[in-house]
Structure formats: structure tokens, C-alpha cells
N, CA, C and O atoms as a MOPAC input file, in Angstrom:
PM7 MOZYME 1SCF
protein

 N     -5.20600 1    -0.71000 1    -6.01000 1
 C     -5.71900 1    -0.95500 1    -4.39800 1
 C     -6.75100 1    -2.10300 1    -4.46600 1
 O     -7.01800 1    -2.68200 1    -3.41300 1
 N     -7.26400 1    -2.42600 1    -5.44100 1
 C     -8.54700 1    -3.39300 1    -5.41600 1
 C     -7.88100 1    -4.62900 1    -4.90600 1
 O     -8.34500 1    -5.30800 1    -3.98900 1
 N     -6.45500 1    -4.96500 1    -5.72200 1
 C     -5.85700 1    -6.38100 1    -5.10800 1
 C     -5.45100 1    -6.44200 1    -3.71500 1
 O     -5.71200 1    -7.45700 1    -3.06900 1
 N     -4.76600 1    -5.34700 1    -3.12000 1
 C     -4.69000 1    -5.35200 1    -1.55500 1
 C     -5.85300 1    -5.48500 1    -0.92000 1
 O     -5.89900 1    -6.23000 1     0.05900 1
 N     -7.06400 1    -4.75500 1    -1.37800 1
 C     -7.95500 1    -4.58900 1    -0.68600 1
 C     -8.75400 1    -6.15400 1    -0.36800 1
 O     -9.19500 1    -6.62800 1     0.67800 1
 N     -8.70700 1    -6.67500 1    -1.75300 1
 C     -9.05600 1    -8.14200 1    -1.92800 1
 C     -8.20900 1    -9.18600 1    -1.28500 1
 O     -8.84600 1   -10.09800 1    -0.75900 1
 N     -7.08400 1    -9.24200 1    -1.22400 1
 C     -6.20600 1    -9.97400 1    -0.21900 1
 C     -6.70900 1    -9.67100 1     1.25500 1
 O     -7.07500 1   -10.61100 1     1.96200 1
 N     -6.73100 1    -8.35100 1     1.72800 1
 C     -7.01900 1    -8.02300 1     3.09800 1
 C     -8.24200 1    -8.90100 1     3.48400 1
 O     -8.31000 1    -9.71400 1     4.40500 1
 N     -9.22000 1    -8.54700 1     2.54700 1
 C    -10.68000 1    -9.04000 1     2.95500 1
 C    -10.58700 1   -10.54500 1     2.99100 1
 O    -11.00600 1   -11.08400 1     4.01500 1
 N    -10.16700 1   -11.20300 1     2.15900 1
 C    -10.01900 1   -12.62500 1     1.87800 1
 C     -9.38200 1   -13.48100 1     2.84400 1
 O     -9.93200 1   -14.44800 1     3.37100 1
 N     -7.97300 1   -13.01800 1     3.10200 1
 C     -6.99800 1   -13.53700 1     3.76700 1
 C     -6.45600 1   -13.04900 1     5.13800 1
 O     -6.44600 1   -13.86000 1     6.06400 1
 N     -5.96700 1   -11.68300 1     5.35200 1
 C     -5.57700 1   -11.55200 1     6.19600 1
 C     -6.54300 1   -10.93500 1     7.27900 1
 O     -6.12000 1   -10.80400 1     8.42800 1
 N     -7.75300 1   -10.57300 1     6.97100 1
 C     -8.71400 1   -10.12800 1     8.23500 1
 C     -8.98000 1   -11.66300 1     8.86300 1
 O     -8.86100 1   -11.72700 1    10.08600 1
 N     -9.24900 1   -12.62800 1     8.32200 1
 C     -9.59900 1   -13.96700 1     8.98100 1
 C     -8.24500 1   -14.24400 1     9.65600 1
 O     -8.37400 1   -14.47800 1    10.85800 1
 N     -7.37600 1   -14.27000 1     9.34400 1
 C     -5.98300 1   -14.62700 1    10.41000 1
 C     -5.88600 1   -13.73800 1    11.40900 1
 O     -5.64600 1   -14.09800 1    12.56100 1
 N     -6.07000 1   -12.43500 1    11.05100 1
 C     -6.04200 1   -11.48100 1    12.59500 1
 C     -7.03500 1   -11.82300 1    13.47600 1
 O     -6.78600 1   -11.83000 1    14.68200 1
 N     -8.29900 1   -12.15600 1    12.99400 1
 C     -9.36600 1   -12.38500 1    13.82500 1
 C     -9.13300 1   -13.57500 1    14.76200 1
 O     -9.38500 1   -13.55000 1    15.96600 1
 N     -8.61600 1   -14.64400 1    14.08000 1
 C     -8.07400 1   -15.99300 1    14.75700 1
 C     -6.92000 1   -15.73000 1    15.96900 1
 O     -6.92700 1   -16.16600 1    17.12000 1
 N     -6.04300 1   -14.95900 1    15.37700 1
 C     -4.69900 1   -14.64800 1    15.95300 1
 C     -4.80700 1   -13.71200 1    17.19200 1
 O     -4.12100 1   -13.85400 1    18.20500 1
 N     -5.72800 1   -12.75100 1    17.00800 1
 C     -5.72100 1   -11.93200 1    18.13800 1
 C     -7.17500 1   -11.98000 1    19.17800 1
 O     -7.54500 1   -11.17700 1    20.03400 1
 N     -7.74400 1   -13.16700 1    18.73800 1
 C     -9.24500 1   -13.56100 1    19.45400 1
 C    -10.12200 1   -12.69400 1    19.51400 1
 O    -10.69300 1   -12.49100 1    20.58600 1
 N    -10.42400 1   -12.01100 1    18.42900 1
 C    -11.35600 1   -10.99200 1    18.38400 1
 C    -12.58900 1   -11.78400 1    18.11200 1
 O    -12.66400 1   -12.76000 1    17.36600 1
 N    -13.69000 1   -11.16300 1    18.91400 1
 C    -15.13100 1   -11.82100 1    19.02600 1
 C    -15.80600 1   -11.27800 1    17.75600 1
 O    -16.57700 1   -12.03600 1    17.16700 1
 N    -15.64600 1   -10.34600 1    17.39300 1
 C    -16.61400 1    -9.73200 1    16.12400 1
 C    -15.80800 1    -9.25400 1    15.17600 1
 O    -14.76400 1    -8.72100 1    15.55300 1
 N    -16.09600 1    -9.33000 1    13.76200 1
 C    -15.27600 1    -8.61500 1    12.88000 1
 C    -15.21900 1    -7.35600 1    12.73400 1
 O    -14.28300 1    -6.88200 1    12.09000 1
 N    -16.06200 1    -6.64500 1    13.21700 1
 C    -15.93000 1    -5.22700 1    13.46600 1
 C    -14.77600 1    -4.74600 1    14.31800 1
 O    -14.47900 1    -3.55200 1    14.34700 1
 N    -14.20500 1    -5.54900 1    14.92400 1
 C    -13.09900 1    -5.26200 1    16.02200 1
 C    -11.56300 1    -5.37400 1    15.25900 1
 O    -10.55800 1    -4.84400 1    15.73200 1
 N    -11.58100 1    -6.13400 1    14.04000 1
 C    -10.56400 1    -6.28600 1    13.15300 1
 C    -10.05200 1    -5.13500 1    12.57800 1
 O    -10.84400 1    -4.58000 1    11.81700 1
 N     -8.86500 1    -4.55500 1    12.72000 1
 C     -8.28300 1    -3.19000 1    12.06900 1
 C     -8.71300 1    -3.29700 1    10.71500 1
 O     -8.78000 1    -4.36700 1    10.11000 1
 N     -9.04400 1    -2.02500 1    10.17700 1
 C     -9.27200 1    -1.85100 1     8.87500 1
 C     -8.17100 1    -1.04500 1     8.15200 1
 O     -7.37100 1    -0.45500 1     8.87900 1
 N     -8.03100 1    -0.94600 1     6.85100 1
 C     -7.11000 1    -0.23700 1     6.19800 1
 C     -7.84900 1     0.72600 1     5.53600 1
 O     -8.64100 1     0.43600 1     4.63900 1
 N     -7.62500 1     1.94900 1     5.95400 1
 C     -8.36600 1     2.97100 1     5.34800 1
 C     -7.74800 1     4.03000 1     4.16200 1
 O     -8.40400 1     4.74000 1     3.39900 1
 N     -5.91100 1     3.86600 1     4.28600 1
 C     -5.38100 1     4.77200 1     3.40300 1
 C     -4.07800 1     4.10600 1     3.24900 1
 O     -3.61600 1     3.39500 1     4.14200 1
 N     -3.51600 1     4.30800 1     2.20400 1
 C     -1.99300 1     3.78000 1     1.90100 1
 C     -1.46600 1     4.97600 1     1.37900 1
 O     -2.09800 1     5.70900 1     0.61900 1
 N      0.01100 1     5.25000 1     1.88700 1
 C      0.60800 1     6.36500 1     1.44300 1
 C      1.72200 1     5.87200 1     1.12200 1
 O      2.28700 1     5.25100 1     2.02200 1
 N      2.43100 1     5.95800 1    -0.23400 1
 C      3.73600 1     5.99300 1    -0.85600 1
 C      4.37000 1     7.15000 1    -0.77800 1
 O      3.81500 1     8.21300 1    -1.05800 1
 N      5.76700 1     7.04500 1    -0.33700 1
 C      6.58400 1     8.00400 1    -0.41100 1
 C      8.02900 1     7.85500 1    -0.89100 1
 O      8.74800 1     6.91500 1    -0.55300 1
 N      8.37500 1     8.76900 1    -1.63600 1
 C      9.72900 1     8.32600 1    -2.43600 1
 C     10.75900 1     9.57000 1    -2.09800 1
 O     10.29400 1    10.62100 1    -2.53900 1
 N     11.96600 1     9.73400 1    -1.47200 1
 C     12.80800 1    10.63800 1    -1.85800 1
 C     13.57700 1    10.82000 1    -2.91200 1
 O     14.39700 1     9.98600 1    -3.29400 1
 N     13.35900 1    11.97900 1    -3.48600 1
 C     14.49400 1    12.19300 1    -4.57100 1
 C     15.09200 1    13.49300 1    -4.65700 1
 O     15.11900 1    14.22300 1    -5.64800 1
 N     15.66200 1    13.75200 1    -3.29200 1
 C     16.50600 1    14.66400 1    -3.63000 1
 C     17.52700 1    15.27300 1    -4.37700 1
 O     17.71200 1    16.46000 1    -4.64700 1
 N     18.29000 1    14.05000 1    -4.72400 1
 C     19.65900 1    14.33700 1    -5.84000 1
 C     18.98700 1    14.60100 1    -6.99700 1
 O     19.56100 1    15.45100 1    -7.67700 1
 N     18.04700 1    14.20500 1    -7.43100 1
 C     17.33300 1    14.08500 1    -8.77000 1
 C     16.33100 1    15.38700 1    -9.00900 1
 O     15.47700 1    15.36200 1    -9.89600 1
 N     16.51400 1    16.49600 1    -8.15300 1
 C     15.93500 1    17.59300 1    -8.57500 1
 C     16.41300 1    18.34700 1    -9.72600 1
 O     15.48800 1    18.85200 1   -10.36200 1
 N     17.47800 1    18.55500 1   -10.14600 1
 C     18.17400 1    18.93300 1   -11.16300 1
 C     18.17900 1    18.07300 1   -12.21600 1
 O     18.41400 1    18.53100 1   -13.33400 1
 N     17.94100 1    16.79800 1   -12.05700 1
 C     18.16600 1    15.99100 1   -13.20700 1
 C     16.65100 1    15.18400 1   -13.48100 1
 O     15.99500 1    14.50000 1   -12.69500 1
 N     16.37100 1    15.55400 1   -14.93800 1
 C     14.85400 1    15.25900 1   -15.30700 1
 C     14.74300 1    13.89800 1   -15.53000 1
 O     13.72100 1    13.23200 1   -15.36500 1
 N     15.97000 1    13.44800 1   -15.96100 1
 C     15.71800 1    12.05400 1   -16.10100 1
 C     15.74300 1    11.14300 1   -15.20300 1
 O     15.27500 1    10.02400 1   -15.41200 1
 N     16.34300 1    11.52600 1   -13.97700 1
 C     16.16300 1    10.89900 1   -12.75600 1
 C     14.99800 1    10.92700 1   -12.24000 1
 O     14.61400 1     9.90100 1   -11.67800 1
 N     14.15900 1    12.04500 1   -12.28600 1
 C     12.98600 1    12.10600 1   -11.84900 1
 C     11.78800 1    11.21300 1   -12.78700 1
 O     10.91700 1    10.49800 1   -12.29200 1
 N     11.98600 1    11.44500 1   -14.13800 1
 C     11.18400 1    10.36200 1   -14.63200 1
 C     11.15900 1     8.72100 1   -14.51500 1
 O     10.26400 1     7.90800 1   -14.74600 1
 N     12.62400 1     8.56300 1   -14.02300 1
 C     12.87900 1     6.95700 1   -13.67700 1
 C     12.03500 1     7.12600 1   -12.20100 1
 O     11.03700 1     6.41300 1   -12.30600 1
 N     12.04500 1     7.57400 1   -11.30900 1
 C     11.33400 1     7.86100 1   -10.23300 1
 C      9.81200 1     7.69100 1   -10.49800 1
 O      9.15000 1     6.81300 1    -9.94500 1
 N      9.39700 1     8.42200 1   -11.21800 1
 C      7.88600 1     8.51500 1   -11.30800 1
 C      7.45500 1     7.05900 1   -12.04000 1
 O      6.36600 1     6.54700 1   -11.78100 1
 N      8.34600 1     6.47700 1   -12.91900 1
 C      8.15900 1     5.30200 1   -13.76000 1
 C      7.96400 1     4.22000 1   -12.45200 1
 O      7.04000 1     3.40800 1   -12.40900 1
 N      8.94600 1     4.35300 1   -11.45900 1
 C      9.17000 1     3.21600 1   -10.74700 1
 C      8.02600 1     3.34900 1    -9.63500 1
 O      7.63000 1     2.30500 1    -9.11800 1
 N      7.43700 1     4.64500 1    -9.20900 1
 C      6.48100 1     4.53400 1    -8.29700 1
 C      4.98400 1     4.21100 1    -9.20200 1
 O      3.96300 1     3.84700 1    -8.61900 1
 N      5.04300 1     4.38300 1   -10.48900 1
 C      3.93500 1     4.00800 1   -11.09500 1
 C      3.73700 1     2.48200 1   -11.23300 1
 O      2.63400 1     1.93600 1   -11.28200 1
 N      4.92200 1     1.86000 1   -11.29100 1
 C      4.93000 1     0.32900 1   -11.15500 1
 C      4.48100 1    -0.15100 1    -9.99100 1
 O      3.54100 1    -0.94600 1    -9.94000 1
 N      5.15200 1     0.31500 1    -8.88200 1
 C      4.81000 1    -0.06200 1    -7.42800 1
 C      3.31100 1     0.04200 1    -7.20600 1
 O      2.63300 1    -0.96700 1    -7.01200 1
 N      2.72600 1     1.43100 1    -7.23900 1
 C      1.26300 1     1.69700 1    -7.12200 1
 C      0.00900 1     1.18900 1    -8.08200 1
 O     -1.09700 1     0.73000 1    -7.79600 1
 N      0.72600 1     1.49800 1    -9.47000 1
 C     -0.54800 1     1.16800 1   -10.20200 1
 C     -1.01200 1     2.13400 1   -10.53800 1
 O     -2.06300 1     1.98200 1   -11.16000 1
 N     -0.54400 1     3.55700 1   -10.34100 1
 C     -1.25700 1     4.88900 1   -10.37200 1
 C     -0.20600 1     5.88600 1   -10.65100 1
 O      0.86200 1     5.83800 1   -10.04200 1
 N     -0.46200 1     6.82500 1   -11.57700 1
 C      0.46400 1     7.75700 1   -11.86900 1
 C     -0.01000 1     9.09600 1   -11.05200 1
 O      0.65300 1    10.13100 1   -11.12500 1

């Protein structure tokens, strides 16, 4: 989350302020929460498939 927050604060927030013509930095929308979801319905019976899904989600989010 730290890298994404840094990217948002340093680059995206400035571009949003210019593009949407906000007069104040406090008007720019903030990111408060990021939720990741993965459907693994067919993997409910297969432990290896669930482990693979957990590994993929760990790589994407940086958390387990």
C-alpha cells in the first residue's frame, strides 16, 4: 500500500487537481481503502488450486 499511496500523493493527486480544476487540495478525492477479491469456486475441493490462488493474491497485494 505504501508504494501506491506514494504514487497517488506525488503524481495522481496533482494531475487530478489540474484536470478537474479543483481550487483546493482538500477537494481532490482520497483513497481510503483498497479491496481485492478473487473467485475460487472451482478450487474449493482442490487444496493445490487454493494455494496457487493465495500465492497469486500475495504477489498482487504484497500481503497474505
